KOLLUM-341914 format. One line per 3 residues: number of its first residue (from 1); for each residue x, y, z of N, C-alpha, C, O. Coordinates in steps of 0.1 Angstrom, whole numbers, padded with zeros to 4 digits, always signed. Atoms other than C-alpha are relative to their C-alpha. Example, Ala and Ser with C-alpha at 12.3 -4.5 7.8 and 13.67 -1.06 7.14 Angstrom:
# residues 2
1 = +0009 -0012 +0000 +0123 -0045 +0078 +0009 +0012 +0000 +0019 +0012 +0007 ~ -0009 -0011 +0000 +0137 -0011 +0071 -0008 +0011 +0008 -0003 +0022 +0009
# end
This chain:
# residues 162
1 = +0002 -0001 +0014 +1123 -2330 +2263 -0015 -0001 -0003 -0021 +0006 -0011 ~ +0014 +0002 +0002 +1087 -2343 +2264 -0008 +0012 +0005 -0018 +0016 -0001 ~ +0006 -0012 -0006 +1077 -2314 +2286 +0001 +0012 -0010 -0009 +0019 -0012
4 = -0002 -0012 +0009 +1091 -2288 +2262 -0008 -0002 -0013 -0014 +0007 -0017 ~ +0009 +0003 +0012 +1074 -2305 +2232 -0014 +0002 +0003 -0022 +0007 -0005 ~ +0014 -0001 -0004 +1041 -2306 +2251 -0003 +0015 +0001 -0014 +0019 -0003
7 = +0003 -0014 -0001 +1044 -2269 +2259 -0001 +0007 -0014 -0009 +0015 -0016 ~ +0001 -0006 +0014 +1052 -2260 +2223 -0012 -0004 -0007 -0019 +0004 -0014 ~ +0012 +0005 +0006 +1023 -2281 +2211 -0012 +0007 +0005 -0021 +0012 -0002
10 = +0011 -0008 -0006 +1000 -2264 +2236 -0001 +0014 -0005 -0011 +0019 -0008 ~ +0000 -0013 +0005 +1011 -2230 +2225 -0005 +0001 -0014 -0012 +0010 -0018 ~ +0004 +0000 +0014 +1006 -2238 +2188 -0015 -0002 -0001 -0022 +0005 -0008
13 = +0015 +0002 +0001 +0971 -2252 +2194 -0007 +0012 +0006 -0018 +0016 +0001 ~ +0007 -0012 -0006 +0962 -2223 +2217 +0000 +0012 -0010 -0010 +0018 -0011 ~ -0001 -0011 +0010 +0974 -2198 +2191 -0010 -0002 -0011 -0016 +0008 -0016
16 = +0008 +0003 +0011 +0955 -2215 +2164 -0015 +0003 +0003 -0022 +0008 -0006 ~ +0014 -0002 -0004 +0922 -2213 +2183 -0003 +0013 +0008 -0014 +0016 +0011 ~ +0001 -0011 -0008 +0929 -2181 +2202 -0011 +0010 -0004 -0019 +0014 +0004
19 = +0010 -0010 +0005 +0908 -2157 +2180 -0014 -0005 +0001 -0024 +0003 +0000 ~ +0014 +0006 -0001 +0878 -2181 +2182 -0008 +0005 +0012 -0020 +0007 +0011 ~ +0007 -0005 -0012 +0871 -2168 +2217 -0004 +0014 -0001 -0012 +0019 +0007
22 = +0003 -0014 +0001 +0869 -2132 +2204 -0009 +0003 -0012 -0012 +0015 -0015 ~ +0009 -0003 +0011 +0847 -2136 +2174 +0001 -0009 -0012 -0009 -0011 -0019 ~ -0002 +0009 +0012 +0862 -2159 +2147 +0014 -0005 +0000 +0023 +0002 +0002
25 = -0013 +0005 +0002 +0890 -2182 +2142 +0005 +0003 -0014 -0003 +0006 -0023 ~ -0006 -0004 +0013 +0914 -2175 +2114 -0003 -0010 -0011 -0002 -0022 -0009 ~ +0002 +0009 +0012 +0905 -2189 +2080 +0002 +0009 -0012 -0003 +0020 -0013
28 = -0004 -0008 +0011 +0920 -2176 +2048 -0012 +0001 -0010 -0020 -0008 -0012 ~ +0010 -0002 +0010 +0897 -2161 +2022 +0005 -0005 -0014 +0016 -0001 -0018 ~ -0004 +0005 +0013 +0899 -2180 +1989 +0000 +0011 -0011 -0008 +0021 -0010
31 = -0002 -0011 +0011 +0910 -2159 +1958 -0014 +0003 -0007 -0017 +0015 -0008 ~ +0012 -0004 +0007 +0876 -2162 +1940 -0010 +0008 +0010 -0017 +0017 +0005 ~ +0008 -0007 -0010 +0858 -2150 +1972 +0006 +0014 +0002 -0002 +0024 +0002
34 = -0006 -0013 -0001 +0883 -2122 +1976 -0003 +0009 -0012 -0007 +0021 -0010 ~ +0004 -0008 +0012 +0877 -2110 +1941 -0014 +0004 -0001 -0017 +0015 -0005 ~ +0014 -0003 +0000 +0840 -2112 +1945 -0003 +0011 +0011 -0011 +0020 +0008
37 = +0002 -0010 -0011 +0842 -2092 +1978 +0004 +0014 -0005 -0003 +0024 -0003 ~ -0005 -0013 +0006 +0863 -2065 +1960 -0010 +0005 -0010 -0013 +0017 -0011 ~ +0010 -0004 +0010 +0838 -2064 +1931 -0013 +0005 +0007 -0017 +0016 +0003
40 = +0012 -0005 -0007 +0808 -2061 +1955 +0002 +0013 +0007 -0007 +0021 +0008 ~ -0003 -0012 -0007 +0825 -2033 +1973 +0000 +0012 -0009 -0003 +0023 -0005 ~ +0000 -0011 +0010 +0828 -2012 +1941 +0010 +0011 +0005 +0006 +0023 +0005
43 = -0010 -0009 -0006 +0859 -1995 +1956 +0003 +0012 -0010 +0005 +0010 -0022 ~ -0004 -0013 +0007 +0867 -1959 +1945 +0013 +0005 +0007 +0016 +0002 +0018 ~ -0013 -0005 -0004 +0900 -1941 +1949 -0001 +0008 +0014 +0008 +0007 +0022
46 = +0002 -0008 -0012 +0886 -1919 +1977 -0005 -0008 +0012 -0006 -0003 +0023 ~ +0005 +0008 -0011 +0873 -1948 +1998 +0010 -0003 +0011 +0022 -0004 +0009 ~ -0008 +0004 -0012 +0885 -1956 +2033 -0006 -0014 +0004 -0018 -0015 +0007
49 = +0004 +0014 -0002 +0883 -1994 +2038 +0004 -0005 +0014 +0016 -0003 +0018 ~ -0004 +0007 -0012 +0882 -2013 +2071 -0002 -0015 -0002 -0013 -0019 -0007 ~ +0001 +0014 +0000 +0888 -2050 +2073 +0000 -0005 +0015 +0010 -0004 +0021
52 = +0002 +0004 -0014 +0875 -2063 +2107 +0004 -0015 +0001 -0002 -0023 -0004 ~ -0005 +0013 -0001 +0895 -2093 +2117 +0009 -0003 -0013 +0006 -0013 -0020 ~ -0007 +0000 +0013 +0921 -2087 +2089 +0009 -0012 -0002 +0015 -0014 -0013
55 = -0009 +0012 +0002 +0941 -2119 +2096 +0014 +0004 -0005 +0021 +0012 +0001 ~ -0013 -0002 +0006 +0972 -2119 +2074 +0001 +0012 -0009 +0012 +0015 -0015 ~ +0000 -0012 +0008 +0962 -2087 +2055 -0003 -0002 -0015 -0001 +0007 -0023
58 = +0002 +0003 +0014 +0952 -2104 +2022 -0011 +0009 -0006 -0008 +0014 -0017 ~ +0010 -0009 +0005 +0920 -2084 +2018 +0005 +0014 -0001 +0002 +0022 -0010 ~ -0005 -0014 +0000 +0938 -2052 +2028 +0009 +0003 -0012 +0007 +0013 -0018
61 = -0009 -0002 +0012 +0965 -2056 +2001 -0008 +0002 -0013 -0005 +0010 -0021 ~ +0008 -0001 +0012 +0939 -2062 +1974 -0008 +0013 +0000 -0008 +0020 -0010 ~ +0008 -0012 -0001 +0916 -2033 +1986 +0009 +0012 -0002 +0004 +0022 -0008
64 = -0009 -0012 +0000 +0946 -2009 +1989 +0003 +0004 -0015 +0007 +0015 -0017 ~ -0003 -0003 +0014 +0951 -2012 +1951 -0011 +0010 -0006 -0008 +0017 -0016 ~ +0011 -0007 +0006 +0917 -1994 +1946 -0004 +0012 +0009 -0012 +0020 +0004
67 = +0006 -0010 -0009 +0912 -1971 +1976 +0011 +0009 +0006 +0023 +0006 +0004 ~ -0010 -0009 -0005 +0930 -1942 +1994 +0006 -0005 +0013 +0018 -0003 +0016 ~ -0005 +0005 -0013 +0933 -1960 +2028 -0007 -0013 +0003 -0019 -0014 +0002
70 = +0005 +0013 -0004 +0929 -1996 +2040 +0005 -0002 +0014 +0017 -0002 +0017 ~ -0004 +0002 -0014 +0928 -2002 +2077 -0005 -0014 +0005 -0017 -0017 +0003 ~ +0004 +0013 -0005 +0928 -2037 +2092 +0001 +0000 +0015 +0009 +0006 +0021
73 = +0001 +0002 -0015 +0919 -2046 +2128 +0001 -0015 +0002 -0007 -0022 -0003 ~ -0002 +0014 -0003 +0931 -2079 +2142 +0004 -0001 +0014 +0012 +0006 +0020 ~ -0003 +0002 -0014 +0932 -2092 +2177 +0012 -0009 +0003 +0018 -0008 +0014
76 = -0011 +0009 -0001 +0958 -2119 +2172 +0014 +0007 -0002 +0016 +0011 -0013 ~ -0013 -0008 +0001 +0993 -2103 +2179 +0009 -0006 -0011 +0016 +0001 -0018 ~ -0009 +0006 +0010 +1011 -2128 +2156 -0005 +0004 -0014 +0003 +0007 -0023
79 = +0006 -0003 +0013 +0987 -2122 +2127 +0001 +0015 -0003 +0003 +0019 -0014 ~ -0002 -0014 +0002 +0990 -2084 +2133 +0014 +0002 -0005 +0016 +0009 -0015 ~ -0014 -0001 +0004 +1028 -2088 +2129 +0001 -0005 -0015 +0007 +0002 -0023
82 = -0001 +0005 +0013 +1023 -2109 +2098 -0006 +0009 -0010 -0001 +0012 -0021 ~ +0007 -0009 +0009 +0998 -2085 +2082 +0009 +0013 -0002 +0010 +0018 -0013 ~ -0008 -0012 +0001 +1021 -2055 +2090 +0012 -0003 -0009 +0016 +0005 -0017
85 = -0012 +0004 +0008 +1051 -2074 +2075 -0004 -0001 -0015 +0003 +0004 -0024 ~ +0005 +0002 +0014 +1031 -2084 +2043 -0004 +0013 -0007 -0003 +0014 -0019 ~ +0005 -0013 +0006 +1018 -2048 +2038 +0010 +0011 +0002 +0007 +0023 -0001
88 = -0009 -0010 -0004 +1049 -2029 +2049 +0004 +0010 -0011 +0008 +0021 -0008 ~ -0004 -0009 +0011 +1057 -2015 +2014 -0012 +0008 -0005 -0010 +0016 -0015 ~ +0011 -0007 +0005 +1022 -2001 +2009 -0004 +0011 +0010 -0008 +0008 +0021
91 = +0002 -0012 -0008 +1018 -1966 +2023 -0014 +0003 +0004 -0017 +0010 +0014 ~ +0014 -0003 -0003 +0980 -1966 +2023 -0007 -0011 +0009 -0019 -0012 +0009 ~ +0006 +0011 -0009 +0976 -1996 +2047 +0005 +0002 +0014 +0016 +0005 +0017
94 = -0003 +0000 -0015 +0974 -1995 +2085 -0006 -0012 +0006 -0017 -0016 +0004 ~ +0005 +0012 -0008 +0971 -2026 +2107 +0000 +0004 +0015 +0010 +0008 +0020 ~ +0002 -0003 -0014 +0958 -2021 +2142 -0002 -0013 +0008 -0011 -0021 +0004
97 = +0002 +0012 -0009 +0962 -2047 +2169 -0010 +0003 +0011 -0009 +0013 +0018 ~ +0010 -0003 -0010 +0931 -2049 +2191 -0013 -0006 -0003 -0015 -0012 -0014 ~ +0014 +0005 +0001 +0895 -2059 +2196 -0008 +0010 -0009 -0008 +0022 -0007
100 = +0007 -0008 +0010 +0874 -2046 +2167 -0012 +0008 +0007 -0016 +0018 +0002 ~ +0011 -0007 -0006 +0846 -2036 +2191 +0005 +0012 +0008 -0003 +0020 +0012 ~ -0006 -0012 -0007 +0870 -2011 +2207 +0005 +0010 -0010 +0011 +0020 -0006
103 = -0005 -0009 +0010 +0878 -1994 +2174 -0011 +0008 -0006 -0022 +0004 -0007 ~ +0010 -0009 +0006 +0860 -1964 +2159 +0000 -0002 -0015 +0011 -0002 -0022 ~ +0002 +0003 +0014 +0847 -1971 +2124 -0006 +0012 -0008 -0010 +0010 -0019
106 = +0007 -0012 +0006 +0833 -1936 +2117 +0006 +0005 -0014 -0002 +0010 -0022 ~ -0006 -0005 +0012 +0858 -1929 +2088 -0003 -0010 -0012 +0001 -0007 -0023 ~ +0002 +0011 +0010 +0848 -1961 +2069 -0010 +0004 -0011 -0021 +0010 -0008
109 = +0010 +0000 +0011 +0832 -1960 +2034 -0004 -0014 -0003 -0015 -0017 -0008 ~ +0002 +0014 +0002 +0836 -1998 +2031 +0005 -0008 +0011 +0016 -0005 +0016 ~ -0005 +0009 -0011 +0838 -2025 +2057 -0001 -0014 -0005 -0011 -0019 -0010
112 = +0000 +0014 +0003 +0848 -2061 +2050 +0000 -0008 +0013 +0007 -0005 +0023 ~ +0001 +0009 -0011 +0839 -2089 +2074 +0000 -0014 -0004 -0007 -0018 -0014 ~ +0000 +0015 +0002 +0846 -2126 +2075 +0002 -0005 +0015 +0013 -0010 +0018
115 = -0001 +0003 -0014 +0838 -2134 +2111 -0009 -0012 +0003 -0009 -0022 -0004 ~ +0010 +0011 -0003 +0810 -2156 +2127 -0013 +0007 +0001 -0014 +0019 +0003 ~ +0014 -0005 +0000 +0773 -2152 +2128 -0002 +0008 +0013 -0008 +0019 +0012
118 = +0002 -0007 -0013 +0772 -2142 +2165 +0008 +0013 +0000 +0003 +0023 +0005 ~ -0007 -0012 +0001 +0799 -2116 +2159 -0006 +0010 -0009 -0008 +0022 -0006 ~ +0007 -0009 +0009 +0781 -2102 +2129 -0013 +0006 +0007 -0015 +0018 +0005
121 = +0012 -0004 -0007 +0749 -2100 +2150 +0004 +0011 +0010 -0003 +0021 +0011 ~ -0004 -0011 -0010 +0768 -2080 +2177 +0005 +0012 -0007 +0004 +0023 -0001 ~ -0005 -0012 +0007 +0783 -2057 +2151 -0011 +0009 -0005 -0008 +0021 -0007
124 = +0011 -0008 +0005 +0749 -2045 +2139 -0002 +0013 +0008 -0004 +0024 +0002 ~ +0002 -0012 -0008 +0745 -2021 +2168 +0012 +0010 -0002 +0010 +0022 -0003 ~ -0012 -0008 +0003 +0781 -2008 +2163 -0001 +0007 -0013 +0002 +0019 -0015
127 = +0001 -0006 +0013 +0775 -2003 +2126 -0011 +0011 +0000 -0009 +0022 -0006 ~ +0011 -0010 +0000 +0742 -1984 +2133 +0005 +0013 +0007 +0001 +0024 +0003 ~ -0005 -0012 -0007 +0760 -1960 +2157 +0012 +0007 -0007 +0012 +0019 -0007
130 = -0013 -0006 +0005 +0793 -1955 +2138 +0001 +0002 -0015 +0008 +0011 -0019 ~ -0001 -0001 +0015 +0788 -1960 +2101 -0009 +0010 -0006 -0021 +0011 -0002 ~ +0009 -0010 +0006 +0775 -1931 +2080 -0008 -0006 -0011 -0005 -0017 -0016
133 = +0009 +0005 +0011 +0747 -1935 +2055 +0008 -0001 -0013 +0016 +0007 -0017 ~ -0006 +0002 +0012 +0759 -1950 +2023 +0012 -0010 +0001 +0018 -0014 -0009 ~ -0011 +0009 -0002 +0787 -1971 +2039 -0004 -0014 -0005 -0014 -0019 -0002
136 = +0003 +0014 +0005 +0790 -2005 +2022 +0007 -0010 +0010 +0018 -0007 +0015 ~ -0005 +0011 -0008 +0795 -2037 +2042 +0000 -0012 -0009 -0010 -0016 -0015 ~ -0001 +0012 +0008 +0807 -2068 +2024 +0005 -0012 +0009 +0015 -0011 +0016
139 = -0003 +0011 -0009 +0806 -2101 +2043 +0001 -0013 -0008 -0005 -0016 -0018 ~ -0002 +0014 +0006 +0818 -2136 +2034 -0006 -0010 +0010 -0003 -0009 +0022 ~ +0005 +0012 -0007 +0799 -2167 +2046 -0012 +0004 +0009 -0023 -0002 +0008
142 = +0010 -0003 -0009 +0779 -2151 +2074 -0007 +0013 -0004 -0001 +0021 -0010 ~ +0008 -0011 +0005 +0751 -2127 +2069 -0002 +0011 +0011 +0002 +0009 +0023 ~ +0004 -0010 -0010 +0738 -2095 +2086 -0015 +0000 -0001 -0021 -0003 -0011
145 = +0014 -0001 -0001 +0702 -2090 +2097 -0004 +0013 -0007 -0010 +0022 -0001 ~ +0004 -0012 +0008 +0697 -2064 +2069 -0003 -0005 -0014 +0000 -0017 -0017 ~ +0003 +0004 +0014 +0685 -2065 +2033 +0012 +0001 -0008 +0018 +0012 -0009
148 = -0012 -0001 +0008 +0714 -2074 +2011 -0002 +0008 -0013 -0013 +0007 -0019 ~ +0000 -0006 +0013 +0722 -2053 +1980 +0003 -0010 -0011 -0002 -0010 -0022 ~ -0005 +0010 +0010 +0740 -2082 +1962 +0003 -0012 +0008 +0007 -0012 +0019
151 = -0003 +0013 -0006 +0744 -2119 +1969 +0006 -0009 -0011 +0001 -0009 -0022 ~ -0006 +0011 +0008 +0766 -2145 +1954 -0002 -0013 +0008 +0006 -0016 +0017 ~ +0004 +0012 -0008 +0750 -2177 +1967 +0011 -0011 -0001 +0014 -0018 +0009
154 = -0010 +0011 +0002 +0777 -2200 +1953 +0013 +0003 +0009 +0017 -0006 +0016 ~ -0012 -0003 -0008 +0806 -2181 +1970 -0003 +0005 +0014 +0006 +0007 +0022 ~ +0005 -0005 -0013 +0785 -2169 +1999 +0006 +0013 +0004 +0012 +0015 +0014
157 = -0005 -0014 -0002 +0794 -2132 +1995 -0013 +0008 +0000 -0021 +0007 -0009 ~ +0011 -0008 -0001 +0769 -2106 +2006 +0004 +0015 +0002 +0014 +0017 +0008 ~ -0003 -0014 -0002 +0769 -2068 +2003 -0012 +0007 +0005 -0024 +0003 +0002
160 = +0010 -0008 -0007 +0749 -2043 +2023 +0003 +0014 -0001 +0015 +0018 -0003 ~ -0002 -0014 -0001 +0745 -2006 +2025 -0007 +0006 +0011 -0019 +0004 +0013 ~ +0006 -0007 -0012 +0738 -1985 +2056 -0009 +0011 -0006 -0015 +0018 +0002
# end
């Protein structure tokens, strides 16, 4: 019995920190931050939105109300399932399981990120190669080594444009 409980506890702890090894551990975006991110994105009906590290799909669901397509990329298989389940009734949402560095972002008009500083730094090269001019990037908490278009210092939300 103790062995089984130890294994279950290990699996839960491992799952909780699993994504930390790939760029960011899961942390929910507070509603005021989510609203500010959507505001900074200035979403239009024709936009294609990518949420890198989409977690449970919270940003995807909100963004999908304003855009033509919302695509989430998440490495954690359990969170992929949760995001797919939570967004199953929305036809304009797609959730992809996998490493965001292995996904093509060329179709994006808007990219949301809430990762870690090191991951954001690594993403700059990918953004430069794949994102077209005019693509908006909205980040929570961590910055990009670019000049921001908008900043909310209190909520730590930053917007950028390629």
